[in-house]
C-alpha positions as CSV (number, residue, x, y, z in Angstrom):
1,X,35.6,17.2,12.1
2,X,32.9,18.2,9.6
3,X,29.3,18.4,10.6
4,X,27.1,16.4,8.3
5,X,23.5,15.5,7.5
6,X,22.2,12.7,5.3
7,X,18.5,12.7,4.8
8,X,15.7,12.0,2.4
9,X,14.4,15.5,2.9
10,X,16.5,18.5,3.9
11,X,15.3,21.3,6.1
12,X,14.4,24.6,4.3
13,X,17.7,26.1,5.4
14,X,19.8,23.1,4.4
15,X,18.0,22.8,1.1
16,X,18.7,26.4,0.2
17,X,22.4,26.0,1.2
18,X,22.6,22.7,-0.8
19,X,21.1,24.3,-3.9
20,X,23.3,27.4,-3.7
21,X,26.5,25.3,-3.2
22,X,25.9,22.9,-6.0
23,X,24.8,25.6,-8.5
24,X,27.9,27.8,-7.8
25,X,30.6,25.2,-7.4
26,X,33.0,24.6,-10.4
27,X,32.4,20.8,-10.0
28,X,28.6,21.2,-9.6
29,X,26.7,19.4,-12.3
30,X,23.2,18.4,-13.4
31,X,23.3,15.0,-11.6
32,X,23.7,16.7,-8.2
33,X,20.8,19.1,-8.5
34,X,17.9,18.3,-6.3
35,X,15.5,18.8,-9.3
36,X,17.3,15.9,-11.0
37,X,16.6,13.5,-8.2
38,X,13.0,12.9,-9.2
39,X,14.0,12.0,-12.7
40,X,16.9,9.8,-11.6
41,X,14.6,7.7,-9.4
42,X,11.5,7.7,-11.6
43,X,12.5,4.7,-13.8
44,X,15.5,3.2,-12.0
45,X,15.5,1.3,-8.7
46,X,17.0,4.0,-6.5
47,X,16.1,6.1,-3.5
48,X,17.5,9.6,-3.2
49,X,19.3,10.9,-0.2
50,X,20.9,14.3,0.3
51,X,24.3,14.7,2.0
52,X,25.6,18.1,3.3
53,X,28.9,18.7,5.0
54,X,29.7,21.9,6.8
55,X,32.6,23.4,8.7
56,X,32.0,22.9,12.5
57,X,30.1,25.5,14.4
58,X,26.8,27.2,14.1
59,X,26.2,28.4,10.6
60,X,29.4,26.7,9.3
61,X,30.1,27.1,5.6
62,X,29.2,24.3,3.3
63,X,32.2,22.4,2.0
64,X,30.6,19.3,0.4
65,X,27.3,18.1,-1.0
66,X,26.0,14.9,-2.7
67,X,22.9,13.5,-4.2
68,X,23.2,9.8,-3.2
69,X,21.3,7.2,-5.1
70,X,20.9,4.1,-3.0
71,X,19.9,0.9,-4.8
72,X,16.7,-0.9,-3.7
73,X,14.9,-4.1,-4.4
74,X,11.2,-3.2,-4.2
75,X,10.9,-1.5,-0.8
76,X,14.1,-3.2,0.5
77,X,17.2,-0.9,0.6
78,X,20.3,-2.6,-0.8
79,X,23.9,-2.0,0.5
80,X,25.0,-0.2,-2.7
81,X,25.0,3.5,-3.5
82,X,26.2,5.7,-6.3
83,X,26.9,9.4,-6.7
84,X,26.6,10.5,-10.3
85,X,29.0,13.3,-11.2
86,X,29.8,13.9,-7.5
87,X,30.3,14.5,-4.7
88,X,30.5,18.3,-5.1
89,X,33.3,19.9,-3.0
90,X,34.1,23.2,-4.7
91,X,37.8,22.7,-4.1
92,X,39.7,19.5,-5.0
93,X,41.6,19.8,-1.7
94,X,38.4,19.2,0.3
95,X,37.5,15.9,-1.5
96,X,39.3,13.6,0.9
97,X,37.7,14.9,4.1
98,X,34.3,15.1,2.5
99,X,34.4,11.6,1.1
100,X,35.6,10.2,4.5
101,X,32.7,11.9,6.2
102,X,30.3,10.7,3.5
103,X,31.5,7.1,3.7
104,X,31.2,7.1,7.5
105,X,27.6,8.3,7.2
106,X,26.7,5.6,4.6
107,X,28.4,2.8,6.5
108,X,26.3,3.6,9.5
109,X,23.3,3.0,7.3
110,X,24.5,-0.3,5.9
111,X,26.0,0.9,2.5
112,X,29.1,-1.1,1.8
113,X,29.7,-0.3,-1.9
114,X,30.0,3.3,-3.0
115,X,30.5,4.5,-6.5
116,X,31.6,8.1,-7.1
117,X,32.6,10.2,-10.1
118,X,33.7,13.7,-9.1
119,X,32.9,16.2,-11.9
120,X,36.4,17.4,-12.6
121,X,38.4,17.7,-15.8
122,X,42.0,18.6,-16.5
123,X,44.0,20.0,-14.9
124,X,42.2,18.8,-11.7
125,X,41.5,15.3,-13.1
126,X,44.9,13.7,-12.3
127,X,45.2,14.9,-8.7
128,X,41.5,14.0,-8.0
129,X,42.0,10.5,-9.3
130,X,45.2,10.2,-7.2
131,X,43.3,11.2,-4.1
132,X,40.6,8.7,-4.8
133,X,43.2,6.0,-5.1
134,X,44.7,7.1,-1.8
135,X,41.3,6.7,-0.2
136,X,40.9,3.1,-1.5
137,X,38.7,3.8,-4.5
138,X,39.3,1.8,-7.7
139,X,38.7,3.2,-11.2
140,X,36.2,1.2,-13.3
141,X,35.8,1.7,-17.1
142,X,32.9,0.8,-19.3
143,X,32.3,2.3,-22.8
144,X,28.6,1.7,-22.4
145,X,28.5,3.1,-18.8
146,X,29.2,6.5,-17.3
147,X,30.9,8.6,-19.9
148,X,34.4,10.0,-19.2
149,X,34.7,12.2,-22.3
150,X,32.4,15.1,-23.1
151,X,32.2,18.1,-25.4
152,X,32.0,21.6,-24.2
153,X,31.8,25.1,-25.7
154,X,31.6,28.6,-24.3
155,X,28.3,30.4,-24.3
156,X,29.4,34.1,-24.2
157,X,28.6,37.0,-26.5
158,X,26.2,37.1,-29.3
159,X,24.4,34.2,-30.9
160,X,26.7,34.5,-33.9
161,X,29.6,33.4,-31.7
162,X,27.7,30.3,-30.6
163,X,27.1,29.3,-34.3
164,X,30.4,30.8,-35.6
165,X,33.4,29.0,-37.0
166,X,33.9,27.1,-40.2
167,X,33.2,23.8,-38.4
168,X,29.6,24.8,-37.9
169,X,28.6,25.6,-41.4
170,X,26.4,22.5,-41.6
171,X,24.7,23.4,-38.4
172,X,24.0,27.0,-39.6
173,X,22.6,25.6,-42.9
174,X,20.3,23.1,-41.1
175,X,18.9,25.8,-38.8
176,X,18.2,28.0,-41.8
177,X,16.4,25.1,-43.4
178,X,14.3,24.5,-40.3
179,X,13.4,28.2,-40.1
180,X,12.3,28.1,-43.8
181,X,10.2,25.1,-43.1
182,X,8.3,27.0,-40.4
183,X,9.7,24.9,-37.5
184,X,8.9,26.5,-34.1
185,X,10.8,25.7,-30.9
186,X,9.7,26.6,-27.4
187,X,10.1,25.6,-23.8
188,X,7.6,22.9,-22.6
189,X,6.3,22.8,-19.1
190,X,4.2,20.2,-17.2
191,X,2.1,18.0,-19.5
192,X,3.5,19.7,-22.6
193,X,6.7,17.6,-22.0
194,X,4.7,14.4,-22.9
195,X,5.9,15.3,-26.4
196,X,9.4,14.2,-25.3
197,X,8.2,10.8,-24.1
198,X,6.3,10.3,-27.4
199,X,9.4,11.1,-29.4
200,X,11.5,8.9,-27.3
201,X,9.2,6.0,-28.0
202,X,9.2,6.8,-31.7
203,X,13.0,7.0,-31.8
204,X,13.7,3.8,-29.8
205,X,11.0,1.9,-31.6
206,X,12.5,2.7,-35.0
207,X,15.8,1.4,-33.7
208,X,14.2,-1.9,-32.4
209,X,14.9,-0.8,-28.9
210,X,11.4,0.0,-27.6
211,X,12.5,-1.1,-24.1
212,X,15.0,1.7,-23.9
213,X,12.4,4.4,-24.5
214,X,11.4,6.7,-21.6
215,X,8.1,5.5,-20.2
216,X,5.1,6.7,-18.2
217,X,6.9,7.0,-14.8
218,X,9.6,9.1,-16.3
219,X,7.0,11.2,-18.2
220,X,5.1,11.9,-15.0
221,X,8.3,12.9,-13.2
222,X,9.4,15.2,-16.1
223,X,6.0,16.9,-16.1
224,X,6.2,17.5,-12.4
225,X,9.8,18.8,-12.4
226,X,9.5,21.1,-15.4
227,X,6.3,22.6,-14.0
228,X,8.2,24.1,-11.1
229,X,11.9,24.1,-11.9
230,X,14.1,26.9,-13.2
231,X,17.1,24.5,-13.3
232,X,15.8,21.7,-15.4
233,X,13.9,22.3,-18.6
234,X,12.5,20.7,-21.7
235,X,12.4,22.3,-25.2
236,X,10.3,21.0,-28.1
237,X,10.4,21.8,-31.8
238,X,7.2,21.4,-33.8
239,X,6.1,21.6,-37.5
240,X,4.7,25.0,-38.0
241,X,1.7,23.8,-40.0
242,X,0.6,20.6,-38.2
243,X,2.0,21.2,-34.7
244,X,3.6,17.7,-34.8
245,X,6.6,17.4,-32.5
246,X,9.8,16.9,-34.4
247,X,12.5,17.1,-31.8
248,X,13.0,17.6,-28.1
249,X,15.8,18.0,-25.6
250,X,16.0,17.9,-21.8
251,X,18.6,20.2,-20.3
252,X,19.8,21.2,-16.8
253,X,21.8,24.2,-15.7
254,X,23.9,25.3,-12.8
255,X,25.1,28.9,-12.5
256,X,27.9,28.3,-15.0
257,X,27.1,25.3,-17.1
258,X,24.2,24.1,-19.3
259,X,24.1,20.4,-19.9
260,X,22.3,18.4,-22.5
261,X,20.7,15.4,-20.7
262,X,18.5,13.7,-23.2
263,X,17.3,14.2,-26.8
264,X,14.7,12.5,-29.0
265,X,13.4,13.1,-32.5
266,X,10.7,12.0,-34.9
267,X,11.5,9.4,-37.5
268,X,10.0,11.7,-40.2
269,X,12.6,12.7,-42.8
270,X,13.6,16.3,-42.9
271,X,16.5,18.2,-44.6
272,X,17.9,19.2,-41.2
273,X,18.8,17.8,-37.8
274,X,15.5,17.7,-35.9
275,X,17.3,18.1,-32.5
276,X,19.2,21.2,-33.4
277,X,16.3,23.8,-33.2
278,X,15.2,22.8,-29.7
279,X,18.8,22.7,-28.5
280,X,19.4,26.2,-29.9
281,X,16.4,27.4,-28.0
282,X,17.8,25.8,-24.8
283,X,21.1,27.6,-25.4
284,X,19.2,30.9,-25.6
285,X,17.5,30.0,-22.3
286,X,20.8,29.2,-20.6
287,X,22.5,32.4,-21.8
288,X,19.5,34.3,-20.5
289,X,20.4,33.0,-17.0
290,X,24.1,33.9,-17.4
291,X,25.3,30.4,-18.2
292,X,28.9,30.5,-19.4
293,X,29.4,27.0,-20.9
294,X,27.5,24.3,-22.8
295,X,28.2,20.6,-22.0
296,X,26.9,18.4,-24.7
297,X,27.3,15.2,-22.6
298,X,29.2,12.0,-23.3
299,X,30.9,11.1,-26.5
300,X,32.7,7.9,-27.4
301,X,36.3,7.4,-26.5
302,X,38.9,6.7,-29.2
303,X,38.5,3.2,-30.5
304,X,34.8,2.9,-29.6
305,X,33.2,1.5,-32.7
306,X,29.6,1.4,-31.5
307,X,27.5,2.9,-34.4
308,X,24.7,4.4,-32.2
309,X,27.2,6.2,-30.0
310,X,29.1,7.4,-33.1
311,X,25.8,8.8,-34.6
312,X,25.1,10.7,-31.4
313,X,28.6,12.0,-31.4
314,X,28.3,13.2,-35.0
315,X,25.4,15.5,-34.0
316,X,27.2,16.9,-31.0
317,X,30.3,17.6,-33.0
318,X,28.3,20.0,-35.2
319,X,28.2,22.2,-32.1
320,X,31.6,21.7,-30.6
321,X,34.8,19.7,-31.1
322,X,36.4,20.7,-27.8
323,X,36.6,17.4,-25.9
324,X,37.3,17.2,-22.2
325,X,38.3,14.0,-20.3
326,X,36.5,13.7,-16.9
327,X,37.4,11.9,-13.8
328,X,36.5,8.2,-14.2
329,X,34.0,6.4,-12.1
330,X,35.6,5.0,-9.0
331,X,34.3,2.3,-6.6
332,X,35.1,1.3,-3.0
333,X,33.8,-1.6,-1.0
334,X,33.6,-1.1,2.8
């Protein structure tokens, strides 16, 4: 039987092992990083808990990890929990025993509904979903919910390879236009990331969706996390003359994958995509840390006609057209 812990705070040793396991695992992703927890709980009614499963015996190897978000109503914990893009198991063959141990630990704490979304794509997707069904989990689909299709591209070799290919001519042109206009992009830390929140408000306000903008709680959390983290970062592009923020992205990286989490732009009209310059700077940062792959995040599935999701997808398709279908969100009661 696996040895497990489920805590609000991990010991220094467990914390180091958790971080190393999630960062190195092929199914490790942004939503399972401990640095992500503060963002995830800043503007949503969740409490974060960390789960770690080891082989039995002193110093047993880690075989599973999860950042568990438990729903709450004010200070009252609710019997619902979700694991975004997890749990992380390293090997699909370990998913069953890790999930059994995790469910047992959560049931003891009163959680009766568990949502999971292991971060696997083909060829592991089908066997992972079959294992989830065997364990009593049911797939749930929602175009506006957790995305099951993403875009990925390799980040190896020179920058010309990142921007190469006939499908990226528009992207190369826009980046040249931004450079000619004197746009400057750089990593933002701490209070500098307030520019992202301001752009989010500007973007959502222009769309008549001011309530969807990232607010003060998220802004404070982003400032705290980016001040210390080398896994989660914010990049901002500014007008070279006025210093006005034009675009910003928030990204996270494991050892192998850089993921675009959020983006926001000014409503000011420019002859280029205002999000491309900060994303390119983020790509350079990721490559500097040995990252092998860029994940641009969710894109609409075939038949999805929502215009806002289509517009976001159009920007991402300028970087990559390599879609991957991920394991769907699965839920089990009891």
